[in-house]
PAVOVEX-828423 format. One line per field, with one value per residue (C-alpha): residue number from 0; residue in one letter; chain; x, z, y. Coordinates in nm, 3 decimals. Last residue first. Example, Ala and Ser with C-alpha at 12.3 -4.5 7.8 and 13.67 -1.06 7.14 Angstrom:
2
nr = [1:0]
rest = [S:A]
kette = [A:A]
c1 = [1.367:1.230]
c3 = [0.714:0.780]
c2 = [-0.106:-0.450]
***
This chain:
429
nr = [428:427:426:425:424:423:422:421:420:419:418:417:416:415:414:413:412:411:410:409:408:407:406:405:404:403:402:401:400:399:398:397:396:395:394:393:392:391:390:389:388:387:386:385:384:383:382:381:380:379:378:377:376:375:374:373:372:371:370:369:368:367:366:365:364:363:362:361:360:359:358:357:356:355:354:353:352:351:350:349:348:347:346:345:344:343:342:341:340:339:338:337:336:335:334:333:332:331:330:329:328:327:326:325:324:323:322:321:320:319:318:317:316:315:314:313:312:311:310:309:308:307:306:305:304:303:302:301:300:299:298:297:296:295:294:293:292:291:290:289:288:287:286:285:284:283:282:281:280:279:278:277:276:275:274:273:272:271:270:269:268:267:266:265:264:263:262:261:260:259:258:257:256:255:254:253:252:251:250:249:248:247:246:245:244:243:242:241:240:239:238:237:236:235:234:233:232:231:230:229:228:227:226:225:224:223:222:221:220:219:218:217:216:215:214:213:212:211:210:209:208:207:206:205:204:203:202:201:200:199:198:197:196:195:194:193:192:191:190:189:188:187:186:185:184:183:182:181:180:179:178:177:176:175:174:173:172:171:170:169:168:167:166:165:164:163:162:161:160:159:158:157:156:155:154:153:152:151:150:149:148:147:146:145:144:143:142:141:140:139:138:137:136:135:134:133:132:131:130:129:128:127:126:125:124:123:122:121:120:119:118:117:116:115:114:113:112:111:110:109:108:107:106:105:104:103:102:101:100:99:98:97:96:95:94:93:92:91:90:89:88:87:86:85:84:83:82:81:80:79:78:77:76:75:74:73:72:71:70:69:68:67:66:65:64:63:62:61:60:59:58:57:56:55:54:53:52:51:50:49:48:47:46:45:44:43:42:41:40:39:38:37:36:35:34:33:32:31:30:29:28:27:26:25:24:23:22:21:20:19:18:17:16:15:14:13:12:11:10:9:8:7:6:5:4:3:2:1:0]
rest = [V:E:L:G:K:L:A:L:E:Y:F:P:F:V:E:I:T:L:G:Q:Y:Q:I:T:E:R:L:D:P:T:I:I:I:G:H:S:I:G:L:Y:D:C:A:E:K:L:G:R:F:E:R:D:R:T:T:G:D:T:M:S:W:T:A:Q:L:A:Q:M:G:V:V:G:G:V:M:F:D:C:E:Y:R:G:K:F:Y:M:P:T:Y:A:Q:K:L:L:E:M:Y:V:M:N:E:F:L:K:G:H:D:K:S:V:S:F:Q:I:A:G:L:L:G:S:D:I:I:Y:A:K:K:E:S:K:A:Q:K:I:E:S:H:N:Y:G:S:V:S:Q:C:L:F:V:D:N:C:Y:R:L:Y:E:Y:L:Y:K:N:S:I:K:Y:G:M:S:K:L:D:N:Y:A:K:N:V:S:F:P:K:S:V:G:A:F:I:K:R:I:F:F:R:L:T:D:I:N:T:V:Q:Y:R:E:V:I:D:R:F:I:M:V:N:F:Y:E:Q:L:I:R:I:R:Y:H:D:D:I:G:I:T:E:P:F:G:G:H:Y:M:F:Q:A:T:Y:H:I:L:T:S:R:A:K:Q:T:K:A:S:T:S:V:G:L:A:N:L:Y:E:G:Y:S:F:P:Y:V:T:L:T:I:T:R:G:R:L:A:T:A:I:E:T:S:L:L:R:A:N:S:G:T:I:F:L:H:R:S:R:T:D:F:L:R:R:V:F:L:E:W:G:P:V:N:Q:I:E:D:F:F:I:W:V:D:E:M:R:I:D:P:F:L:E:N:Y:S:Q:I:I:L:D:L:D:G:S:Q:L:P:L:R:E:D:E:F:N:L:F:L:I:H:S:V:P:M:G:R:A:K:L:Q:R:I:A:R:Y:L:L:W:S:K:G:S:R:R:P:G:V:L:S:V:I:V:K:L:D:L:P:I:E:T:E:R:D:V:M:E:P:F:V:M:H:Q:N:E:L:I:I:D:K:I:L:Q:K:M]
kette = [A:A:A:A:A:A:A:A:A:A:A:A:A:A:A:A:A:A:A:A:A:A:A:A:A:A:A:A:A:A:A:A:A:A:A:A:A:A:A:A:A:A:A:A:A:A:A:A:A:A:A:A:A:A:A:A:A:A:A:A:A:A:A:A:A:A:A:A:A:A:A:A:A:A:A:A:A:A:A:A:A:A:A:A:A:A:A:A:A:A:A:A:A:A:A:A:A:A:A:A:A:A:A:A:A:A:A:A:A:A:A:A:A:A:A:A:A:A:A:A:A:A:A:A:A:A:A:A:A:A:A:A:A:A:A:A:A:A:A:A:A:A:A:A:A:A:A:A:A:A:A:A:A:A:A:A:A:A:A:A:A:A:A:A:A:A:A:A:A:A:A:A:A:A:A:A:A:A:A:A:A:A:A:A:A:A:A:A:A:A:A:A:A:A:A:A:A:A:A:A:A:A:A:A:A:A:A:A:A:A:A:A:A:A:A:A:A:A:A:A:A:A:A:A:A:A:A:A:A:A:A:A:A:A:A:A:A:A:A:A:A:A:A:A:A:A:A:A:A:A:A:A:A:A:A:A:A:A:A:A:A:A:A:A:A:A:A:A:A:A:A:A:A:A:A:A:A:A:A:A:A:A:A:A:A:A:A:A:A:A:A:A:A:A:A:A:A:A:A:A:A:A:A:A:A:A:A:A:A:A:A:A:A:A:A:A:A:A:A:A:A:A:A:A:A:A:A:A:A:A:A:A:A:A:A:A:A:A:A:A:A:A:A:A:A:A:A:A:A:A:A:A:A:A:A:A:A:A:A:A:A:A:A:A:A:A:A:A:A:A:A:A:A:A:A:A:A:A:A:A:A:A:A:A:A:A:A:A:A:A:A:A:A:A:A:A:A:A:A:A:A:A:A:A:A:A:A:A:A:A:A:A:A:A:A:A:A:A:A:A:A:A:A:A:A:A:A:A:A]
c1 = [17.824:18.005:18.026:17.666:17.349:17.155:17.432:17.730:17.536:17.411:17.725:17.860:18.136:18.477:18.667:19.006:19.256:19.628:19.896:20.005:19.673:19.432:19.089:18.733:18.440:18.127:18.072:17.790:17.818:18.201:18.280:18.643:18.721:19.069:19.169:19.522:19.550:19.859:19.691:19.992:19.991:19.599:19.674:19.947:19.751:19.427:19.644:19.829:19.514:19.283:19.583:19.619:19.253:19.263:19.551:19.400:19.055:18.721:18.733:18.458:18.296:18.532:18.544:18.817:18.809:19.045:18.897:18.968:18.844:18.599:18.321:18.400:18.668:18.673:18.950:18.823:18.942:19.301:19.593:19.942:20.253:20.105:19.748:19.503:19.143:18.893:18.531:18.394:18.113:17.747:17.605:17.467:17.818:17.916:17.603:17.742:18.107:17.963:17.773:18.048:18.270:17.987:17.959:18.351:18.370:18.066:18.206:17.936:17.730:18.111:18.132:17.784:17.858:17.534:17.270:17.540:17.670:17.310:17.196:17.547:17.427:17.602:17.888:18.231:18.523:18.902:19.126:19.508:19.649:19.700:19.455:19.575:19.948:19.828:19.657:19.967:19.837:19.734:19.425:19.359:19.121:18.761:18.566:18.158:17.972:17.654:17.601:17.544:17.853:18.090:17.995:18.084:18.390:18.490:18.424:18.594:18.938:18.853:18.840:19.184:19.286:19.232:19.033:19.116:18.992:19.156:19.121:19.500:19.408:19.101:19.330:19.565:19.319:19.207:19.522:19.583:19.262:19.368:19.114:19.236:19.042:18.705:18.517:18.716:18.472:18.212:18.475:18.583:18.242:18.198:18.470:18.332:18.002:18.172:18.404:18.076:17.941:18.196:17.945:17.923:17.707:17.776:17.405:17.307:17.564:17.572:17.266:17.014:17.223:17.437:17.196:16.911:17.095:17.179:16.802:16.707:16.963:16.806:16.459:16.556:16.741:16.412:16.207:16.433:16.467:16.079:15.994:16.003:16.173:16.283:16.092:16.278:16.642:16.823:17.026:16.899:17.237:17.371:17.030:16.982:17.291:17.219:16.900:16.990:17.237:16.905:16.672:16.997:16.995:16.665:16.678:16.946:16.722:16.777:16.878:16.561:16.518:16.204:16.121:15.836:16.001:16.032:16.134:16.401:16.523:16.533:16.751:16.964:16.988:16.742:16.855:17.048:16.899:17.162:17.057:17.128:17.101:16.990:17.007:17.381:17.439:17.140:17.312:17.655:17.552:17.296:17.537:17.804:17.506:17.429:17.042:17.090:17.141:17.117:16.734:16.573:16.420:16.313:16.166:16.086:15.889:16.026:15.793:15.773:16.099:16.389:16.255:16.081:16.363:16.620:16.360:16.290:16.632:16.747:16.457:16.637:16.523:16.271:16.335:16.547:16.229:16.233:15.972:15.886:15.752:15.609:15.475:15.294:15.253:15.484:15.279:15.000:14.652:14.374:14.374:14.389:14.316:14.440:14.755:14.808:14.779:14.993:15.258:15.235:15.264:15.591:15.739:15.613:15.919:16.124:15.969:15.668:15.566:15.357:15.100:15.364:15.403:15.766:15.803:15.602:15.396:15.309:15.162:15.047:14.866:14.514:14.572:14.518:14.806:14.671:14.998:14.916:14.863:15.234:15.338:15.151:15.336:15.690:15.596:15.523:15.854:16.059:15.852:15.988:16.356:16.301:16.607:16.476:16.738:17.045:17.061:16.954:16.737:16.742:16.579:16.570:16.605:16.323:16.460:16.109:16.071:16.353:16.306:16.445:16.671:16.605:16.314:15.983:15.841:15.562:15.181:15.105:14.982:14.636:14.602:14.407:14.639:14.777:14.451:14.378:14.759:14.722:14.393:14.539:14.829:14.592:14.399:14.718:14.830]
c3 = [3.464:3.705:3.512:3.541:3.339:3.238:3.264:3.161:2.904:2.763:2.748:2.489:2.527:2.417:2.654:2.646:2.686:2.743:2.622:2.419:2.290:2.217:2.133:2.223:2.026:2.119:1.983:2.042:2.276:2.409:2.738:2.709:2.947:3.091:3.161:3.212:3.600:3.834:3.905:3.782:3.443:3.420:3.435:3.182:2.954:2.959:2.940:2.647:2.476:2.511:2.349:2.059:1.972:1.983:1.725:1.484:1.514:1.443:1.815:1.907:2.242:2.438:2.834:2.925:3.219:3.482:3.751:4.087:4.236:4.150:4.391:4.316:4.292:4.023:3.837:3.573:3.291:3.210:3.172:3.032:3.190:3.484:3.597:3.699:3.775:4.051:4.065:4.392:4.283:4.442:4.087:4.073:4.083:3.796:3.600:3.702:3.569:3.226:3.180:3.277:3.031:2.756:2.793:2.770:2.432:2.294:2.321:2.177:2.523:2.678:2.520:2.594:2.982:3.172:2.970:2.856:3.219:3.389:3.109:3.191:3.574:3.906:3.726:3.727:3.889:3.875:4.142:4.191:4.441:4.779:4.904:4.680:4.775:5.113:5.044:4.856:4.587:4.396:4.202:4.140:4.326:4.188:4.276:4.247:4.129:4.221:4.447:4.762:4.937:4.654:4.537:4.890:4.915:4.572:4.692:5.016:4.806:4.633:4.938:5.043:4.697:4.860:4.657:4.441:4.074:3.851:3.565:3.619:3.968:3.866:3.629:3.881:4.126:3.845:3.770:4.153:4.208:3.908:3.799:3.651:3.323:3.235:3.323:3.290:3.146:3.402:3.697:3.552:3.538:3.914:3.930:3.748:3.960:4.285:4.221:4.123:4.441:4.616:4.950:5.043:5.351:5.331:5.320:5.151:4.880:4.847:4.867:4.788:4.558:4.394:4.376:4.287:3.970:3.892:3.910:3.703:3.436:3.388:3.367:3.108:2.937:2.935:2.833:2.517:2.443:2.492:2.810:2.776:3.093:3.245:3.554:3.661:3.609:3.374:3.135:2.794:2.602:2.744:2.769:2.362:2.300:2.508:2.351:2.020:2.105:2.302:1.969:1.795:2.051:1.972:1.620:1.632:1.842:2.225:2.373:2.585:2.768:2.649:2.613:2.836:2.827:3.203:3.199:2.957:3.233:3.514:3.306:3.201:3.586:3.668:3.889:4.221:4.546:4.827:5.110:5.432:5.753:6.066:6.459:6.448:6.617:6.502:6.466:6.354:6.099:5.955:5.962:5.750:5.508:5.435:5.556:5.494:5.154:5.025:5.075:5.291:5.301:5.642:5.750:6.089:6.179:6.506:6.659:7.035:7.254:7.069:6.747:6.855:7.078:6.786:6.573:6.815:6.856:6.493:6.400:6.586:6.352:6.083:5.718:5.781:5.762:5.402:5.369:5.722:5.678:5.991:5.989:6.331:6.533:6.783:6.815:6.967:6.786:7.023:7.058:6.671:6.612:6.950:6.910:6.574:6.719:7.010:6.790:6.570:6.848:6.959:6.681:6.779:7.003:6.685:6.494:6.255:5.995:5.871:5.620:5.334:5.300:5.234:5.533:5.404:5.662:5.652:5.916:5.838:6.065:6.026:5.600:5.725:5.616:5.394:5.231:4.949:5.174:5.277:4.951:4.858:5.174:5.041:4.664:4.803:5.022:4.688:4.509:4.778:4.665:4.330:4.204:4.197:4.421:4.449:4.710:5.053:5.201:5.531:5.693:6.081:6.187:6.235:5.923:5.821:5.543:5.350:5.090:4.751:4.499:4.164:4.088:3.946:3.760:3.952:3.925:4.109:4.473:4.576:4.919:5.142:5.476:5.389:5.398:5.762:5.846:5.698:5.877:6.228:6.161:6.135:6.441:6.645:6.518]
c2 = [10.524:10.771:11.090:11.187:11.038:11.325:11.628:11.416:11.240:11.577:11.722:11.504:11.253:11.202:10.943:11.013:10.683:10.804:10.645:10.922:10.991:10.719:10.869:10.717:10.888:11.096:11.408:11.688:11.946:11.891:11.726:11.577:11.325:11.147:10.797:10.659:10.797:10.876:11.206:11.443:11.213:11.278:11.657:11.658:11.445:11.640:11.962:11.798:11.662:12.010:12.219:11.936:11.943:12.314:12.358:12.104:12.308:12.077:12.017:12.229:12.354:12.215:12.121:11.938:11.643:11.500:11.242:11.159:10.865:10.600:10.722:11.081:11.361:11.597:11.777:12.048:12.284:12.139:12.355:12.348:12.362:12.304:12.414:12.225:12.331:12.238:12.124:12.036:11.780:11.778:11.717:12.117:12.183:11.949:12.109:12.458:12.368:12.243:12.567:12.784:12.594:12.627:12.978:13.043:12.835:12.974:13.352:13.550:13.610:13.659:13.990:14.082:14.036:14.072:13.871:13.597:13.540:13.539:13.260:13.085:13.050:13.091:13.252:13.092:13.244:13.128:13.135:13.156:12.901:12.980:12.692:12.477:12.543:12.464:12.167:12.002:11.766:12.038:12.124:12.495:12.680:12.755:13.070:13.068:13.355:13.542:13.305:13.582:13.450:13.400:13.755:13.879:13.683:13.841:14.174:14.093:14.070:14.398:14.574:14.448:14.591:14.920:15.181:15.488:15.499:15.704:15.500:15.333:15.251:15.048:14.849:14.792:14.661:14.435:14.281:14.259:14.088:13.849:13.610:13.275:13.226:13.042:13.376:13.688:13.913:13.816:13.890:14.195:14.310:14.248:14.433:14.750:14.699:14.716:15.039:15.225:15.126:15.252:15.253:14.888:14.825:14.478:14.371:14.660:14.674:14.286:14.114:14.422:14.623:14.393:14.093:14.271:14.446:14.103:14.011:14.293:14.198:13.847:13.944:14.232:13.935:13.711:14.002:14.052:13.643:13.564:13.378:12.952:12.947:13.263:13.209:12.893:13.040:12.763:12.942:13.091:13.075:12.751:12.590:12.691:12.494:12.195:12.210:12.113:11.861:11.687:11.710:11.575:11.277:11.200:11.250:10.981:10.762:10.613:10.952:10.960:11.320:11.406:11.749:11.901:12.257:12.216:11.848:11.956:12.266:11.999:11.752:12.056:12.154:12.433:12.714:12.630:12.515:12.436:12.210:12.280:12.021:12.190:12.124:12.128:12.485:12.666:13.009:12.893:12.639:12.884:13.192:12.969:12.864:13.218:13.355:13.740:13.838:13.405:13.497:13.268:12.918:12.742:12.391:12.276:11.932:11.859:12.101:12.232:12.265:12.253:12.331:12.629:12.722:12.698:12.899:13.198:13.235:13.234:13.454:13.776:14.026:13.916:13.916:13.618:13.418:13.412:13.127:12.974:12.609:12.454:12.087:12.039:11.692:11.834:12.139:11.910:11.991:12.028:12.403:12.423:12.811:12.950:12.714:12.871:13.238:13.163:13.008:13.295:13.555:13.397:13.583:13.920:14.003:13.922:14.233:14.138:14.349:14.066:14.200:14.274:13.932:13.869:13.666:13.399:13.149:12.829:12.604:12.268:12.044:12.167:12.064:11.741:11.511:11.245:11.158:11.366:11.649:11.602:11.585:11.909:12.101:11.952:12.103:12.428:12.433:12.323:12.617:12.856:12.777:12.784:12.930:13.305:13.465:13.240:12.964:12.834:12.628:12.496:12.176:12.195:11.822:11.561:11.361:11.302:11.525:11.493:11.809:11.648:11.888:11.711:11.931:11.861:12.114:12.279:12.361:12.660:12.617:12.659:12.822:12.657:12.649:12.945:13.170:13.026:13.123:13.465:13.505:13.374:13.617:13.887:13.795:13.789:14.120]
***
């Protein structure tokens, strides 16, 4: 076994990594804590490890000081008792190198039972340069915090942001000319339909949809069914499709339960609440609370659910794939999340899509695909006005695909600006 591990260590040290798109997520190389990467499947966690290794090599780091293993390599059928063989093998290959001078990268380490104790011991006694990734099926943020007890920082890796998407396609992010702005508006719609999973960029629509549908099936069967030992798979799939269909609206577990009951399914609604938690845990969707000054009321509020990628949403739920409003709102939510906001919605007499807090305080935002219809404009204005009054602010924001204007409405100043400005500049500009 040790000889095999040695061969793989040496092979990986001379591996030629593929060309990569720059990501906005930066792996801190010198913090001397365990850096853990989590996120949905196929979002680019391994690529970030590759980039970190390339950066170390660019600094002049000898390849002998880099230990990289991918635990999805079928040649490494390791059990917990075998993990120390990795260190023994490395020390036998490089007896003159101190382990504290070695940068260690473990990809998909959750595949080995008992990895937590090994990683903790390695960090405490051998090396303070330790980086791990794991499929969200078995390596969740809460589990990392418990297992590694303050020794780690956890970074969430999402599919490409809009800026990363443009970079992957070689499209300029400049908005200095009318032609450049028109280009960004064009790619706004394309990004909304296609989504940001790295392996789907530039792929023909037919194959892109099939790839996304396969991601969806893997998330259900490997990440949820296998991990949580769900036996009622038909009910789970029906429930998840209800979540997809209900994007941008408050999602009622009780209503889904009644729908299932009327169709002859027999299941307790407590299991549906668990299903929703599973979907959040594996990054299939994200639940959003209603904003309230009272934290108790906020916690008890009816939840909305947004899908981790608008391209995935459209590939799975055909009815939503033609609903520009839902796709656009989902895309705006995800862009806010990628910018480290924690969006919530507001519900009073009217509704406001997002409330977010930042350096300048709380802000209220609407996400609107089109403002040409007078009824739509009135609805967006009323919801934004009520939300801003609740916050005690006199300035609101509406995000659209293409418009930029300033509107005065009943004492409220409304800044309307295009999605590409939100995505490329953020809110606090």
